Every structure is written in C-alpha cells, then in structure tokens.
N, C-alpha and C positions, 0 to 999 in steps of 0.2 A: 541466683540467677547471674551466667558469666555472660560476656560482652556478646560475642556471637548469638546467645538465645536472643539479647534484649535488640539485638539489629532486626533479628526474626522477627521480632513482636513489632516492632514497629513499622517495617518493612511491609508486612499484613495489615496492619491500622493505617496505613497511608494507600495500600493498596484498594480498600473498603471505601475508603473515603474518594479515591479516583472514578471509582465503578459507581459509587452515589451518585456525584455529580454528575457523570456519563448519563446513566439513567433518566436522572431529574430533568435532565434536558431533552431528552431524545423525548421521554415520556410527556412532557408539554407539549414539546413541539407536534406530537402524534395526537395528542388530545385537541390541542388548538385546530390542526390542519384539518384533522379527522383520517388520515392515512399516513402512510411511509415512504410509498413507493413512490417516485414521481423524478422527473427527468431523464439521465441516461438510465437508472435505475429499473426506467419500465422496461426497457429492451433487453434490459438482463432477466427480469422475472418474469414477463410474459412468454418465452421458449418453454421454462419449466411449466407454467401453469396448461401452454398448449398441449405440452407430452404429455400430462398428465390427465390431464380432462380430455382432451381431443384426439388422443392416440397420434399426434402431429406435431408439426411443426410452424404452420402457418398463425403468423398474431394477428391479422387483420381484425378479428371478430374481438381479442383481448383489448385493443386499441379503439373498436368500435365503444365498447363498454365502458372503458375506463374515462371518454371523452363525452362524456355524461357527468362523472360525478366529479362534482365541484368541491372546492376545497372549503373548508368551513371558516376557515380566516381568510376573509375577504371575497369570499365566493370564485375565487380564481380555479378554470378550470387546469386537470392535468393532461389534456392532450391539445396542445394548437398547433400542428404539422401535420401534413400530410400523412395519412395511416399507411405505412408498410405492410406489404406482403411477408417479408421474412427479417428477424430482425439480421441488424448489423455485426450486434455483440454475440460473444462467443457463447456456448452451452456450460461452461465450467463453472461460472460462479452459482447458475442454479443447479447444478448438479451437489457443487459443495453446500447448498443449504436448502438441499431436499430434506435433509431430514427434518429441519427446523418447521418449514413447510407443510410436513406431514403432522408434527405437532399442532401448526392452525389448525390443519383439516380436523385433529380429535378435539381441537376446544371447539370449532365450530357444531360437530356433531353433542358435544355435550350441555351446549349454552341450548341448543335447538330442541335436547330432551330437557332441559331446565325450562323452558316455554319460553325463552329468546328467539325470537327472529329473526336469525342471520344467515343469509346464501349461503349453501356449500355448493361453492361454484369455482372457489380457490380464487376470488377477485376481491371480496369481502376484507373486512379488518382484521379477523385473529391471523388469518394466512399472513397479513402484509405484517402484523404485529410479530409474530412469531419470525417470521423471515428477518426481519429487520434485526431481533433479538439476537438472532442464531449469528448475523455478521457483526455485530455489538462483540457478541462471547467471543469468538475468534480473532477478532482485532486486539481485545485486551488480553488475552492468551498469549498473544504474539509479542504484547508489548512484555508478559511476564518472564517468557524466552529472551526478548534482550536485555531484561537483568539479570538472568542468570548466565548469559553469555558474557555478558561486560564483568561481573563478579568474578570471571575468572581471571582478570588481570588488575581489574582498578577496587578501589574501599567500595563500601558497604554504602556512605555517604554520595561519596561521588555517583555513584551508581543512580541512587535514588533520584538525584538531581538531572541526570541523564533522561530518566524513563519517565520522569515529571515534564520536565520539559521536551520532550517530542510527544506525549500525550497530550500536552493543553498548550505548547506554542509552536509547534510545526501545521501544514495542511492535515496532517492525518485526525484532528480534534475536529474538523468540521466534518469529516467522512465515519467519525464515530459516533457523533450525536445528531445531525443534523440530515444527512444526503447518507444514510445507511445503508439505503438499499444498491448504491454505486459497490464497483469491485475493488476499492482501495483496501479496505480496511481487511478483508480475506487476502489480497493479495500480500497484504505486509505480514500477517499471520504465517503465509507459507514461505515466504522470503526467509521469515525471522527464523524457521524452523529449520531451512534449507544451510543458513549461516551457522547456527550452534551443533548440526551436526558435523558442520566442518572443521570447528574449532573443538570439539567439547569428546567427537569418537576419533579411532585409529583407522577413521572409513579408506584408505587406501591398503590396509591388509586385511577388511573382514566385507565380503560381498555381501551379505545381506544390509549394510550400511552404505554400499553402493548402490543397491538395488531402491533402497528406502530415497535414496538423494535423489536419484532418479524419478521415482515416480512423484515425488514432491516437486523437485523439477518442470516435471512434466505437467502435472497441475496447477501450477502456478502460470505455466505457461498457456495452458487451456483458460487461466480466467481472466488472466491478460497477457498476450502474445508478447508485449515488451519484454517481462520478466525471464522470460529465454535468455535474455544475453547472459543472465548470472551463470550462464555454464562456462563463462570466463574466468570465473573462482578455483573450480577444481581443476581446470584447464593450467591455469597460470602457479597453480600449487605444485602440479606434476613436473612443468617447464621448472620450477625455481629447484626442485630437485634434484632433477635431472642435472640441470648448470651446477649445482654444488656437489654430485659425484662426479661429473666430468672434472671440474677442477681439482678435488681431490685425488682423482687419480692420476693429474698430469702433474700434482707436484706431489705425486710418489707417498699418498695418504694409503690408508687401508684399504680401499677399493683398488689402487692401483699395486698394491702388494700383493693381491692374489691373482695367480697363476690364471692362463687361459681365460680370461674373463673377456667377452665379448663385448659388440656393441649391442647387439642382441638382448643380450642378459641383462645388457646395465639399460638399455631400455624400455623392455617388455614392461618391467615392473609398475609401471607409469602408466603406460597405455592404455595395460589391461581395464581398471576401473574405469578412465576416460572412457572405455569403449562401451562398457555398461550401463554405466550412468547414461549416456549419449543415448543409447541403443531405446533404454527405457523411456527416456524425455521424449525420445522423437515416437515413438509408438504411441505414444497418450497423446499426439499433437495429429495422429491419423483421423481420428473421429470427424473431427473440427472442419479438418482438410474435406474430407469427402461432405461432409454437411455443407459448407460452402461450394465445392465444385456442382453438388446437386440443388441448391438455390440458385445458384448466380452463372451458374454456367460453365466458369471456369473458376480459378482460384484467383485468377489475375481480374477477377471483374468484382472482386466485392468491395463494397461501396468505399473501404478503410483508402483501398490503392485508388479508387476512383474521382474521391473525393476533392482533392487537389486541382485536377485537371479542370472539373466540374466549376469551381472556385475562381477559375482565372489562370491558376498557377501552372506551372511546365508539368508539374507530377505533385504527388500526394507526399512523397519527399524530396527533399534538396540538398544531398548530401555534400555535394561542393562550395555550397551556402551556408552554412549553419548557422541558426542565428545564437550563439552560447551568451552572449553578454546578454542577451535581453532575456534570454530563458532566466538567466542567474539574477540580472540588478534591475529590470527594468520594474517600471512601476505597475506594468501589465501584465501582476500575476506572477512578476520574478520571483524565485525560490529566496534568494536572501535576501530581497529589500523588504518583501512582505513575512518574514520570516528570519529574522536577523540572528536566532540562536545557532539556526542551521551553520550558519560561517562560523561561528566559536567551535562548532563538532568538526568542522573541516581544520580546522586553526589545532584543535585539539589533538587531532591524529597526526599532523605535520608535527607537530610537540614532539611525541613518543615514538616516532619513524626511527629513528636509531635507536631505539628499547626492542621495535617489534619491528622489525624492516618488510619481513615477509606479510605479516598480519595486516599492516596499511598498506603497503606496496598495493594487495592484491584490492583490498577494499577500494582503496581511492582509485583503483583503475574501474572498479565495476560500478563505482559510482559515473566515472568519466564517463562510460560509455551509454548509460541509463542518459546524462547532460547531452552526450553526442545524436543520441536516436531523437530526443524530444527538440533538439534545438534545430534537426534536419526537417522535424515534420512541416506542413504548408500552415499546419495550425499552432505554433510554438508556442503562443500563448496556453495551450489546451482548451479552450474553446471556454463554456462556463465553468467557470475553475477557480475554488478557494484556494487562490494564489500558486504554488507547484505543487497541485493534486497529483500528477503522475510520480511525484518522488517520495509518494508514501511508501511503496515496495523498499525504497533506502532506508528504512526506520533503526533497521539495526544497527547500520551504518553510523548513524547519527546519533543512536544511544551511547555506542562504543566509543566515539570521538566527545563527545560532551562528560561523560566521564572521564576521559582521559585527558581533558582539559583542566575540569575539577580536581581532578587527581594529582595534576603536576603541580602544583603549588600547594602542599599537605596542613600549611599551617591555618590554627583555628578562623584567625580572618579573615585568612581567603573562602575559608569553606562559610564563613557567614556572608562573604559578600557574594557567591556562587546562588546560597539560596534567594539572597535580595534580588538578584539579577535574573534568575528564573522565575521568581513570582513575579517583576517586571514584567518579562516578554509575554510571561501567559496572558496578563494584563491587556498587552498590546495586543495578541492574538485575539483574544475573546473579544475586546473591542470593535478590532477587523470584520470577525464574521457578522457584529451586527449591523455594520454596515453594510458588508458583502448583504446578509440577509435580508436586511432592511427596503434595499433599492438605493441605497446613500449613493452607493458608489455601482457605476454597470459591471454587470456578470460577464460582458464578453463585449466588450470595448474599451478605448485605452483609458489608461488615466494616469495619473502624473505621482509619485510621492509627494510631493508636494500637497495634492489637493486631499491625500490620504490623512497625512499627519495634521493637519488644518483638521479635517475632520472627526479626528481623534477626539478632540478637545470639548465635539459637540453630539457625539453618536447617543449618547443616552438619554438625554433631552428627545432626538430626533425618533429614536427605536421606540420610547415610550407612546410617542403622539402617535407612530405607523402602527402599534397594537391594538391601542384604544379610540382609534381614529377610523379602522377598516369596516 
C-alpha cells in the first residue's frame, strides 16, 4: 500500500472515530433530555412543521404544544418565554432539513404500524431525531469538504489536525452534538461548499459553477442572513484579477500588447460571473423577504431589526461602535478566549500569506467582515451562546489556517507538538462545554476568563453531580 492510500485509510478511520464520538454525545443527550429541538432551534423548526401540517407559518399552536413538553433531564420545560405568532427566524433551515423531517414522518408511521404509539403530528420524537441527525450529517459533510479544500494546499497530517481542531475545539463542536437544531452546522456546510467551489473549480469561466455558487450562497443566506456577506469572496477575486491585468497592461505585459483592447473588454469578463452569482443569490432571498413583509407588515419591522431598540439601545446595529475586542477576546463568549486554537488558525494564515497572497487576503477579509457584523450587533456576545457560535460559518477558513500553521514547520517533532496541542485544546473545549451545559457558568451573562480557567479544574465532579442529582 502506497503512502497516499495509507493516508486515505487513516483519514477514513479518524472520520469514523469523529462521527462515533459526535453521535454518541448527541444520542445520549437526546435520550436523557427526551428531545433534540430546543432554544433557538424551536424558532427554526416550528415554521417547517406549521407549513407541512397546517399549511401556514403561524407557530403559536406549535409553541403551545411544546410548552407542555418537559425535559426528562430535570423536568425543565422547553418554552419559557412569550409564545409568538410568527417566527423571527428564517425558513431556510427548515427547508434544507425537510427531507430528514420527512424521514422522521415515515419512521413515525412505521412505529405506529408496529404497535408503538407515537403521535403523527410533526412534534413527536422521531421527527426531531431525524431532523437533528440531518443537521449533524450535513455539518460533518461540511468538515469533509474543509479537509478536501485544505488538502489542495497542505499536507495530509496538517489537514487532519485542522479538521480535528475545528470539529472538537471550536464553537462548531457544541452545535454538532448538543444544540443541533440550530442553524450553525448547516450554515457551515453550505459556506464550506461555497469556498470549495471557489478554490477547486474554474468558476470564472464556467456558467454552471457561477449559478451553483449563487444557489449555495443564496441558500446559505436563507439559512443565516449573515452568510450573504461571503459574497465578498468572488467580488475580491474578480477585483484582484482586474488589478493584476491592469498592472500587466500598464507594464507592457501580454494584455498590454493586444491591440485595440478596451476597458470594457478588460472589465466585462470579471463582472459577468459576479452578476450571475449575485442575481441568483438575491432571487433566493426574495421568499424570506416576502414572508417577513407579510408577517410583520414591513421588512424593517422584523424582530431582529427592532430588538436593539427594545433593549434600550439606539438600534440593533451600531456600526460606528463595534465591540471587536470583546467579540474576539472577552470572557463573555469571546471567540479566541473561549477557543484559543482559532487564534492559532489566523496566525497560520498570516504565516503563509506570502506564499498564497490572494487566498489568504480574501479569506481574512471575509472573516473580518463577519467579525465586524457581529461586533456591531447590540447583542455582540451572541445571546445564549457557546463561545463565538456565529463564527461556525468560518470553519473552512479556520481549517485552512490550522492546516497552514501545522504545515509551516514540517519537522516530525513539530507534528507531534501539533497533535498534543490539538488534543489539549479539544479537552479544553470539552470541559468548557460541560461548564456551559451544566450551568456552572451562565449562558447569557458576563463571565471572566479567570472564572472559566478556575472552573476547568473542578468541572468534571460538578457536572457529574449535576447529572446524578437532577
């Protein structure tokens, strides 16, 4: 067996180990709690159920039903807030996961045929189980895509470490195992696929790839509106190419030697792909725009754009005063303070910036735009959030950065250090997840890094006591 085949075998084995750990955590939690859809996930799930079973998007009856559904784990209820008439969340996640919801429906019918009494109402456990499994499956598929993308530039071992780090030492881990009904795993899958097409196909020359990129970007925006900002990736690619051709023309290169070349001929080949991608992506946003217009009377009256004012802020977004340092380094869900390995990822991209200037420049710009948007939001700590959950969509960037970092120093001793470091940060992330899930630290209140570090030493006995005394 040659080295390439051996690498493939080990990659597959490690993939199955990751899948096994992820599914074990999810299934144990699902069994203990009794359901898989809770928190913000209810807001994503109920419009799908309402559309399929009621033929509308009013979710008050679903929320009313779920408000009487108690957790097996401590008896806590799922709905403890005011019951809304319509969901503030987009319909995109439900549409993406609708095939898995359908599998849940058929499983429910089969169980009833076998004599097991399970309500055929879109709200019983088989529907939730397969809906969440669909989210997990797409999230893991997204990580495989991340590996394939990084493998085009970096070594096998470095890419494995990169994927493992993002899988189990980033905020994505929590939303692949526990809060799987939220949109982050699916968002990561779509944006990872978008990035892969960007780096792996000649999309500038192929119309079908441009349409596909527009479809994926549009669907990602339909799932999480913040994802539409990744449109900057093809835009910067075209701008980079135009500048390069303009410089070549000015310096008398091949472009400059072509007689009769015009600015239109120089610019149009780049603008045409952007117009196709943009048109397709915008058209895919129209359904949600019209839904919001119908539900709330005006797109500008949707809760996301009104919540900031309702909470006493000048608006939902404060673009002139973004909390960038807090978003990245605060103990209150800070991305790099909660998940230090992701800072290593950014350092890795910077290290290879001279080798891959266009790739790194565009990826870092895309990441910076996500940081700025989150930092400008009135709720910059991202609500009840395990770390920087809103950056799960940047997983492709993080995998590339980690692979770059561990590949930058190819000596075997450095590779061993990379393995030890990745395992350490995976354990750190796992213990932090136990702190968060057990209530040892508040989910939506400020916490200092001092508290978090001190708690890491005592979280296991605290968590076990929490489990066995509920």
